[in-house]
C-alpha positions as CSV (number, residue, x, y, z in Angstrom):
1,M,66.1,149.5,143.0
2,D,64.6,147.3,140.2
3,I,64.5,143.6,140.8
4,A,64.0,141.4,137.8
5,A,61.5,138.6,138.5
6,G,62.9,135.2,137.5
7,P,60.8,132.2,136.4
8,R,58.7,130.6,139.0
9,G,58.7,127.2,137.3
10,L,61.0,124.3,137.5
11,Y,64.0,124.1,135.3
12,F,64.7,121.0,133.2
13,E,67.3,119.7,135.7
14,Q,64.7,119.8,138.5
15,F,62.3,117.4,136.9
16,E,62.8,113.8,138.0
17,V,61.2,110.6,136.7
18,G,58.5,109.6,139.2
19,Q,57.9,113.2,140.4
20,R,54.1,113.6,141.1
21,I,52.1,116.8,141.2
22,I,48.4,117.2,142.0
23,T,46.6,120.3,140.9
24,A,43.9,122.3,142.5
25,A,40.3,121.3,141.6
26,R,37.8,123.1,139.5
27,T,34.1,122.6,139.0
28,I,32.8,122.5,135.4
29,T,29.9,125.0,135.0
30,E,27.2,125.4,132.5
31,G,28.9,128.7,131.6
32,D,32.0,126.8,130.7
33,V,30.1,124.5,128.3
34,V,28.1,127.3,126.7
35,T,31.2,129.5,126.3
36,F,33.2,126.6,124.8
37,A,30.4,125.8,122.4
38,G,30.3,129.4,121.2
39,L,34.0,129.7,120.9
40,T,34.4,126.5,118.9
41,G,31.1,126.3,117.1
42,D,30.5,122.8,118.6
43,F,26.8,123.0,119.6
44,N,26.3,119.2,119.5
45,Q,23.1,118.5,121.4
46,I,24.8,116.2,123.9
47,H,26.6,119.3,125.2
48,T,23.9,122.0,124.8
49,D,20.4,120.5,124.9
50,A,19.3,119.3,128.3
51,E,16.1,117.7,127.1
52,F,17.8,115.8,124.3
53,S,20.6,114.7,126.6
54,K,18.0,113.1,128.9
55,T,17.4,110.6,126.1
56,T,21.0,109.6,125.8
57,P,22.8,106.8,127.7
58,F,24.4,109.5,129.9
59,G,21.0,111.0,130.9
60,Q,22.4,114.6,131.0
61,R,24.6,117.0,129.2
62,V,28.3,116.1,128.9
63,A,31.1,118.6,128.8
64,H,33.1,118.7,125.6
65,G,36.2,116.5,125.8
66,L,38.4,119.2,124.4
67,L,37.0,121.7,127.0
68,V,38.1,119.3,129.8
69,L,41.5,118.9,128.1
70,G,41.8,122.7,128.0
71,I,40.8,123.0,131.7
72,A,43.4,120.3,132.5
73,S,46.0,122.4,130.8
74,G,45.0,125.5,132.8
75,L,45.0,123.5,136.1
76,A,48.5,122.2,135.3
77,M,49.7,125.8,134.6
78,R,48.2,127.0,137.9
79,T,50.7,124.8,139.7
80,G,53.5,127.2,138.5
81,V,55.7,124.2,137.6
82,L,56.2,125.4,134.0
83,E,55.7,129.1,134.6
84,G,58.5,131.0,132.9
85,T,60.4,127.9,132.1
86,V,58.4,126.2,129.4
87,M,59.7,126.9,125.9
88,A,57.0,125.0,124.1
89,F,54.2,122.6,124.6
90,R,55.3,120.0,122.0
91,E,53.0,117.0,122.0
92,I,49.8,115.4,123.3
93,N,50.1,111.7,122.9
94,T,47.6,108.8,123.3
95,W,45.0,111.1,124.9
96,K,41.9,109.0,125.8
97,F,38.5,110.2,127.2
98,S,37.5,107.3,129.4
99,S,34.3,108.6,131.1
100,P,32.1,111.6,130.7
101,V,32.5,114.9,132.7
102,F,29.1,116.4,133.5
103,I,28.2,120.0,134.4
104,G,28.7,120.2,138.1
105,D,31.6,117.7,138.2
106,T,34.8,118.9,139.9
107,V,38.0,117.8,138.3
108,H,41.7,118.0,139.2
109,V,44.8,116.7,137.4
110,E,47.5,114.3,138.5
111,M,50.8,114.7,136.7
112,V,53.7,112.2,136.9
113,T,57.0,112.9,135.1
114,V,57.8,109.7,133.1
115,E,60.8,110.8,131.0
116,T,63.4,113.5,130.7
117,K,65.7,114.0,127.8
118,P,68.4,116.7,127.7
119,L,68.5,118.8,124.6
120,P,71.6,121.0,125.1
121,R,71.3,122.6,121.7
122,L,68.0,124.1,122.8
123,G,69.2,125.1,126.2
124,G,67.1,122.7,128.2
125,G,65.3,119.4,127.6
126,S,62.2,117.5,126.9
127,V,59.9,116.4,129.7
128,V,57.2,113.8,129.2
129,I,54.4,114.0,131.8
130,E,51.7,111.4,132.3
131,V,48.5,113.3,132.9
132,S,45.3,112.0,134.5
133,V,42.1,114.1,134.8
134,K,40.1,112.9,137.8
135,N,36.6,113.8,139.0
136,Q,35.3,114.3,142.5
137,R,34.9,110.6,143.0
138,G,38.6,109.9,142.0
139,E,37.6,108.3,138.7
140,T,39.9,109.0,135.8
141,T,37.9,110.8,133.1
142,A,40.8,111.4,130.6
143,K,44.4,110.6,130.4
144,G,47.5,110.7,128.2
145,T,51.0,112.1,128.0
146,W,52.1,115.6,127.3
147,T,55.6,116.6,126.2
148,A,57.0,120.0,126.9
149,L,60.4,121.6,126.1
150,V,61.7,123.2,129.3
151,L,64.5,125.6,129.8
152,G,67.7,124.5,131.5
153,R,69.0,126.2,134.7
154,P,70.9,129.4,133.8
155,V,74.7,129.0,134.0
């Protein structure tokens, strides 16, 4: 007998304002930085030149901010909360990089649902999630809000 696998994620109706989710953690590696530089063409010395980076206020190489944002997105997806139920990732709003992430830092993401808006014509709704990327010391390195369109529960 065939069994169709349903979505693992939460449906729109299951999101509640104030709901908090903490992701697994992930260590940023030199390979991550080098691969991202190659993929994007961003070989800025602050990311790729250890000797140059020693002369900067940070004293070492800094991971690309957009690399950290991408990793945050991956960590959020690993929770399964949006797996199979997200229709679209619609918006990143007021994203701020507040402190550097270095090679060897371990980051995780804290997500809090701050708004839900039903969109019946789309078969679900809009969910606004406040996202904070934190390092191993609990310091916020980046934050902002993400808006996703999420499927409603099947009738």
